[in-house]
Every structure is written in structure tokens, then in C-alpha cells.
C-alpha positions, 0 to 999 in steps of 0.5 A, spaced: 585 562 454 588 556 450 583 552 446 585 546 450 583 549 457 577 552 454 575 545 452 576 542 459 572 547 462 566 546 457 567 538 458 567 539 466 560 544 466 557 539 461 558 533 466 556 537 472 550 539 469 548 531 467 550 529 474 544 534 477 539 532 471 540 524 474 540 526 481 533 530 480 530 525 476 532 519 481 529 523 486 523 525 482 522 517 481 523 515 488 517 520 490 512 518 484 507 514 487 502 516 481 495 518 482 491 516 488 485 510 488 480 507 492 480 501 488 478 495 492 474 499 497 467 498 499 462 501 504 460 496 510 456 499 516 452 505 514 455 512 516 452 517 519 447 522 515 451 526 510 458 523 512 461 519 506 468 516 508 473 513 503 480 511 503 485 512 497 492 508 496 497 510 490 496 507 484 504 505 484 509 503 489 516 501 488 520 496 492 527 496 493 530 489 491 535 489 496 532 492 502 525 490 501 523 497 503 517 501 500 513 507 502 506 509 500 501 514 503 494 512 506 489 517 505 482 517 509 477 522 506 470 525 508 466 526 501 460 528 505 457 535 507 457 533 515 463 532 519 464 525 521 465 525 528 470 521 531 473 516 527 479 511 526 483 508 520 487 502 520 493 500 516 493 492 515 498 488 512 497 481 509 502 476 506 508 479 503 507 486 505 508 488 512 507 494 515 513 497 519 510 504 521 505 509 520 506 516 522 502 518 528 499 512 529 500 506 534 501 499 532 496 494 533 497 488 538 498 481 535 492 478 538 488 484 536 490 484 529 484 482 523 485 474 522 490 472 517 494 479 517 501 480 519 501 487 522 497 493 523 497 500 525 491 504 528 490 511 527 486 516 531 483 520 525 478 524 530 473 528 527 474 529 519 470 535 517 466 535 511 470 535 504 477 534 508 482 528 508 488 526 512 494 522 509 499 518 513 506 516 511 506 508 511 513 505 511 513 497 509 517 491 507 515 487 501 517 480 500 517 479 492 517 472 493 510 472 495 504 476 494 502 482 498 496 486 500 494 492 504 487 493 508 484 500 510 478 499 514 475 506 517 472 505 523 468 509 528 472 512 534 469 506 539 471 501 534 463 498 534 462 500 526 466 499 520 464 505 515 469 503 509 474 498 507 479 498 502 482 491 501 485 487 502 487 489 496 494 487 492 500 490 490 504 487 485 507 486 478 506 480 473 513 482 470 518 481 476 525 484 475 530 481 480 536 484 477 533 491 477 535 496 483 527 496 485 521 493 482 515 497 481 508 494 483 501 496 481 495 497 486 490 491 484 495 487 481 497 480 484 504 479 484 508 474 480 513 472 485 520 471 483 527 469 487 533 470 483 537 464 481 531 459 484 527 454 480 521 459 481 524 464 476 521 466 470 522 460 465 523 455 471 518 451 475 511 453 477 511 460 481 510 459 489 503 460 491 500 463 497 494 459 499 489 455 496 485 460 492 492 462 488 491 455 485 484 456 482 485 464 480 489 467 474 493 473 476 489 479 477 482 475 479 484 475 486 482 482 487 475 481 484 474 475 488 475 480 494 470 485 492 465 479 491 467 476 498 465 483 501 459 483 497 457 477 501 459 480 508 465 476 508 470 481 509 477 478 510 480 485 514 474 485 519 477 487 525 476 483 532 471 486 537 474 491 541 476 488 548 472 491 554 476 494 560 474 490 567 
């Protein structure tokens, strides 16, 4: 075998190996949501004795800058020593974050959505055994020109009590990169909106806000304000009372 042919084969093998590494690395990055967190969560109504319900969201998600699509996992967990009885999980979107689908769940009618929300799904968890958890795949879009929040209330099966509520907690970044293929967002971080080529891009005029609270709070403070409001009983994501069938 000539040295020229040997060199050509070796070069092809190196190129193929490099392509495999790139593909695998890209796939792993797309699926990496980081560790799950109950940040922004709080118990609301008292759960049955021996039942301790919480929810978990990924610490990090990624938004495609072209399609605005993103995906995440919402988890409900019973950390107690007794079964939960029938419960339901709601997945609700606010502002720039719109929930498009939750696997195995049903969309909430617009007139039954919590005040201020733009979308939501109801997941019939059923009875969650002690120490067990159940996860749901969530498809959403995120308008990076706005802030965006998500809320996970855990209610009794009849909807009369809310045992736990995570949020509305923000996903966002204070370092937007509109020219990149995707933008990573962190849980508990207010998004700094940016639109490519517009005056509100970095270095331009004041960034767009979404509501009067944004004009008063520095970035990162809104998440803390949500918890303070929750402590006072002013939950933004309190579901409307279930309607009685006649």
C-alpha cells in the first residue's frame, strides 16, 4: 500500500471519528437539564398526615433562538411516609413562557386558567406512593424578548386544596446571546430581554419590561418577591375554583 493511500485512509478515519464526537456531544448537551430543584416552592394548604408533596424543575433549560422551542421535565414527589391519595399537578406558563404540551396531561380551558397565565395543563397524578415521584415531559416556547415564568401547583384530586406550589418561578439569563443557536436559561433568574438588531439590544436603550414590578425590582429580585407574596397568601398561580356541574 502506498504511503499516499495510507495517509488518505488515516485522514478519513480521523474525520469520521471527529464527526462522531461532535454528534454525541451535541446530543448530550441538548438533553442536559442540569440537576432538579424545588426553588421557588412553598407548602400552601396542609397535606394529609404523613404526606409531603413537592415539585422539581431543571436548574437549566435551553431555548432554540430560531424556533423559540424548549423542553423541560416537571416532577411531583411524595417525600412522606404515607400515600398521597388522589392528586393532580398543574403546569402553567406566564409571560414569555407558553406551555404547548405536557405528556399524558390535558389542556386547561382558557376561562379556568389562573389569573395572569397564558397556558396550562392538568395532569391526573392519581395516588402517589410514599417516597415515589412522577415526571412529565413539557414542551414549551419562550419569547426571549420577554421575561418568562412557570408554575407547578399540586392540588387534591377534587381541586379544593393546593398542597404545594412552585412558582411562578422565572427562567432567564442576564447574558443574552441572540446570535447563538440556542440560549441557556437558569431557574430562578429573571430574563434580560433582547431582540437582535433592535434598540433594546445590549448597549441600546432601556430593555423592555413586563409589568410595573419590573420597573421597581433589580434583576433577580422578582423571584424573592414571589416567595414573599406567597408567605402573605398572595399566590399568583392560585387556580380558580373548580366549577360545579349542574
